[in-house]
C-alpha positions in Angstrom: 14.9 154.2 19.6 14.7 155.7 23.1 17.0 153.7 25.4 16.7 154.0 29.1 19.3 153.3 31.8 17.8 153.4 35.4 19.7 153.2 38.7 19.9 149.6 39.9 17.8 149.2 43.1 18.7 145.7 44.1 20.3 145.7 47.6 24.0 146.7 47.4 24.1 146.7 43.6 26.5 149.3 42.3 26.8 148.4 38.7 25.2 150.2 35.8 24.0 148.8 32.5 25.8 151.2 30.3 29.0 153.2 30.4 29.1 156.8 29.0 30.8 155.4 25.8 27.7 153.3 25.2 25.5 156.3 25.4 27.9 158.2 23.0 27.8 155.4 20.4 24.0 155.1 20.6 23.5 158.8 20.2 25.9 158.8 17.2 23.5 156.3 15.5 20.6 158.7 16.1 19.1 157.1 19.2 18.1 158.9 22.4 19.6 157.8 25.7 17.9 158.6 29.0 19.9 158.0 32.2 18.7 158.3 35.7 20.7 160.8 37.7 23.3 159.1 39.9 22.9 155.7 38.2 26.6 155.5 37.4 28.1 156.8 40.6 28.6 153.3 42.1 30.8 152.4 39.2 32.6 155.7 39.1 30.7 157.4 36.3 29.3 160.8 37.1 26.2 162.3 35.5 28.4 164.8 33.6 30.1 162.0 31.7 26.8 160.8 30.4 25.7 164.4 29.6 28.9 164.9 27.7 28.2 161.7 25.8 24.9 163.1 24.6 22.6 161.3 27.1 19.6 163.1 28.7 19.7 163.0 32.5 16.4 162.6 34.4 15.7 162.7 38.1 13.6 159.6 38.6 13.2 156.0 37.6 9.6 156.5 36.5 10.9 159.0 33.9 13.4 156.5 32.6 10.9 153.6 32.4 8.1 155.9 31.2 10.0 157.4 28.3 12.0 154.5 27.0 11.2 151.8 24.4 14.1 149.7 25.6 15.6 149.4 29.2 19.2 148.3 29.6 19.9 147.1 33.1 22.2 144.7 35.1 19.8 142.9 37.4 16.3 141.5 37.1 13.5 144.0 37.7 12.8 144.5 41.4 9.4 144.8 43.1 9.5 148.6 42.8 10.2 148.4 39.1 7.7 145.8 38.0 4.7 148.3 37.9 6.8 150.6 35.6 7.3 147.9 32.9 5.2 148.7 29.8 3.7 146.3 27.3 6.1 145.5 24.4 8.9 147.4 26.2 12.3 145.6 25.6 14.2 144.7 28.7 17.8 143.8 28.2 19.4 142.5 31.5 20.1 139.5 33.6 16.8 137.8 34.6 17.6 134.2 35.9 13.9 133.5 35.6 14.3 129.8 36.5 15.2 130.7 40.1 12.2 133.0 40.6 8.6 132.0 39.7 7.0 135.2 40.9 9.4 137.3 38.8 8.5 135.1 35.8 4.8 135.6 36.3 5.1 139.3 36.9 7.1 139.8 33.8 4.7 137.7 31.8 1.8 139.8 33.1 3.7 143.0 32.0 3.8 141.7 28.4 7.3 143.0 28.0 10.0 141.5 25.7 12.5 140.0 28.1 15.9 139.6 26.5 18.2 137.8 29.0 21.9 138.2 29.0 22.4 134.7 30.5 20.8 132.8 27.6 22.3 134.6 24.6 24.6 132.2 22.9 27.5 132.1 20.4 28.7 129.8 17.7 30.6 127.7 20.2 27.6 127.2 22.4 29.0 129.5 25.0 27.2 132.3 26.9 29.2 135.4 26.0 27.1 137.9 28.1 27.3 135.6 31.2 31.0 134.9 30.8 32.4 138.2 32.1 30.4 138.1 35.3 31.2 134.4 35.8 34.9 135.4 35.5 34.4 138.0 38.2 32.4 135.8 40.4 34.8 132.9 40.1 37.8 135.0 41.2 35.7 136.8 43.9 34.5 133.4 45.3 38.1 132.7 46.5 38.7 136.3 47.7 35.5 136.2 49.8 35.9 132.5 50.8 39.4 133.3 52.1 38.1 136.2 54.1 35.3 134.2 55.8 37.7 131.4 56.7 39.2 133.9 59.1 38.3 133.1 62.7 36.6 136.4 63.5 33.9 135.6 60.9 33.3 132.1 62.2 35.7 130.3 59.9 38.2 127.7 60.9 41.2 130.1 60.8 42.9 128.6 57.8 45.2 130.6 55.6 44.6 129.3 52.1 48.2 129.7 51.0 49.7 128.2 54.2 53.3 129.2 55.2 56.5 127.2 55.3 56.1 124.3 57.7 52.2 124.5 57.6 50.1 122.9 54.9 48.0 125.1 52.7 44.3 125.3 52.8 42.1 123.0 50.6 39.6 124.1 48.0 36.9 122.0 46.4 35.3 123.5 43.3 32.2 121.9 42.0 32.0 122.6 38.3 34.8 123.2 35.8 33.2 125.9 33.6 34.1 129.6 33.6 33.4 130.2 37.3 35.2 127.1 38.4 38.2 127.7 36.1 38.6 131.3 37.4 38.2 130.2 41.0 40.8 127.5 40.5 43.3 129.9 39.0 42.8 132.3 41.9 43.0 129.6 44.6 46.1 127.9 43.0 47.8 131.3 42.7 47.4 131.7 46.5 49.1 128.4 46.9 46.0 126.4 48.0 45.5 122.7 47.3 42.7 122.6 44.8 40.3 119.9 43.4 37.9 120.6 40.6 35.0 118.1 40.1 33.0 117.9 36.9 31.0 115.4 34.9 32.5 116.4 31.5 35.5 114.3 31.0 36.7 116.3 28.0 36.6 119.4 30.1 38.6 117.7 32.8 41.2 116.6 30.3 41.5 120.1 29.0 41.8 121.5 32.5 44.4 118.9 33.4 46.6 120.3 30.6 46.3 124.0 31.5 46.1 124.1 35.2 49.1 124.2 37.6 50.3 121.2 39.5 48.4 122.1 42.7 45.0 121.7 40.9 43.7 118.2 40.4 40.7 117.1 38.4 38.2 114.5 39.7 35.1 113.1 37.9 32.0 114.2 39.8 29.6 111.8 41.4 27.9 111.9 44.8 30.6 109.7 46.4 33.4 111.8 45.0 31.7 115.0 46.3 31.1 113.6 49.8 34.8 112.4 50.1 36.1 115.9 49.1 33.6 117.7 51.4 35.4 116.1 54.4 38.7 117.3 53.0 37.9 120.9 52.0 38.3 124.1 53.9 36.6 126.1 51.2 33.9 124.7 48.8 32.8 126.7 45.7 29.5 125.9 44.0 30.2 126.7 40.4 27.5 124.7 38.7 25.6 126.0 35.7 22.8 124.6 33.6 22.1 127.4 31.0 18.7 129.0 31.8 17.6 126.4 34.2 17.7 125.9 38.0 21.0 124.5 39.4 20.9 120.9 40.6 21.3 120.4 44.4 24.7 118.6 44.5 25.2 119.2 48.3 22.3 118.0 50.3 21.3 119.0 53.8 22.5 115.8 55.2 25.9 116.2 53.5 26.8 119.0 55.8 27.8 116.3 58.4 30.8 115.5 56.3 32.1 119.1 56.3 34.4 120.2 59.1 33.1 123.0 61.3 34.5 126.4 60.3 34.7 125.4 56.6 33.1 127.9 54.1 30.7 127.3 51.2 30.5 129.9 48.5 27.5 129.1 46.3 28.0 131.1 43.1 25.1 129.2 41.6 22.7 131.0 44.0 21.4 133.2 41.1 20.1 130.0 39.6 18.7 128.7 42.8 21.9 127.4 44.3 23.6 124.0 44.1 23.6 123.6 47.9 20.3 122.6 49.6 21.0 124.8 52.6 21.8 127.9 50.4 19.6 131.0 50.6 20.2 134.3 49.0 22.2 136.8 51.1 23.4 140.4 50.5 26.7 142.2 50.6 25.6 143.8 53.8 24.7 140.5 55.4 26.7 138.0 53.3 27.0 134.9 55.5 25.2 132.7 57.9 26.1 129.4 59.6 24.4 126.0 59.4 25.7 123.1 61.4 29.0 125.0 61.9 29.5 125.6 58.2 29.7 129.2 57.0 27.5 129.9 53.9 28.2 132.8 51.6 25.4 133.1 49.1 25.3 136.7 47.8 23.0 136.9 44.8 24.9 139.6 43.0 28.6 138.9 43.8 30.1 141.0 41.0 28.3 144.1 42.3 30.9 144.3 45.1 33.5 145.2 42.5 31.3 147.4 40.4 34.0 149.4 38.6 35.6 146.2 37.2 32.3 144.4 36.7 30.6 147.3 34.8 33.4 147.6 32.4 33.7 143.8 31.8 29.9 143.4 31.4 29.4 146.4 29.0 32.4 145.3 26.9 30.2 142.3 26.0 26.7 143.8 26.0 27.3 147.0 24.1 27.5 145.5 20.6 24.2 143.7 21.2 22.6 146.9 22.7 23.5 148.7 19.5 22.0 146.0 17.3 18.9 145.9 19.4 18.4 149.7 19.1 19.0 149.5 15.4 16.7 146.6 14.5 14.4 146.0 17.5 14.0 142.6 19.2 11.7 141.0 16.7 13.8 141.7 13.6 17.1 140.9 15.4 15.8 137.6 16.5 14.9 136.7 12.9 18.4 137.8 11.8 20.4 136.1 14.5 19.5 132.8 16.2 22.0 133.5 19.0 20.1 136.6 20.0 16.8 134.8 19.6 18.0 132.5 22.4 18.1 135.5 24.7 14.4 136.1 24.4 12.8 134.3 27.4 9.3 135.8 26.9 7.6 138.1 24.6 4.3 140.0 25.0 3.0 137.6 27.7 4.2 134.4 26.1 7.0 132.3 27.6 9.4 131.0 25.0 12.2 129.5 27.1 11.8 125.8 27.7 14.1 125.6 30.7 12.2 128.3 32.5 8.9 126.7 31.7 10.1 123.4 33.1 11.5 125.0 36.2 8.0 126.4 37.1 5.7 123.9 35.4 4.4 126.6 33.0 3.4 126.4 29.3 5.7 127.8 26.7 5.8 128.2 22.9 8.7 128.0 20.5 9.7 131.5 19.4 8.3 132.2 15.9 11.0 132.8 13.3 
């Protein structure tokens, strides 16, 4: 199979979908790897490393898309890439279709086979290709939130860890999954006073056993969230409904409970955001203020730490990339139900129920 790796063109996206070792392993199995020149520079991988691994370097994105049977990316196809998608071409990347109806319709029109990292499952019901970026985003949410709490950025001027004689900052984390857990560990390590809210009591019991003493677990309901909004300096939206739009757990009118200068980091923005006032921002213009509350809603947070993120992501995706190149999407889906869950659409037919419900579209169950 011919596998293509284009340069990511989303704003401030520095990751790449494949490291040189991935190209080497594909070439060893008899596949051809086509990499766009400069695609790896943002993650610290020069063209020479891909050439030495056996990949063919080409100058333009159109050459990569035009020559390849399968495209391996990081982010969803952008407007400039949509026209280059070919019928029955396999796309293996993050899509987050539920948050973007136009992207969904465009990819359906292209008749590609869209295999989404974020809906591939494992035996425990987890999302192994989403997990590494959730880990990065969870930790980064505290790093970025702490920065924007600084007064020059419009924050309240609170130091999360406090100092002797001064109380530490307070952090509310909505959601106790991978993002929320990593955020809590980062915030608690700084010395902040942390509360995690979640609706899964078993998860809260588990977190109560493994988290340090400055992290408390509270059952999530609208009243509990409102009470903690008034308490928190930093609020992290860490909600995930696999493949679907995130629920709006902080409404526009709830901002009145939040102290001016507090910061919201909505990590769920890739799935539409769990804050009603959230809108996608970029690394170049990451924040805006509504009613005195600073909002950080960058849609590709892990792209800021591209070296770490690329290595973490490709550790998880490479085994699946090798299987896809070996068997193709149709055969692999018949062999592995977990991979079948990654296929959101195929040849113009939507096969993911959550995406269909998000946009009121028809779908079919993927044929076995």
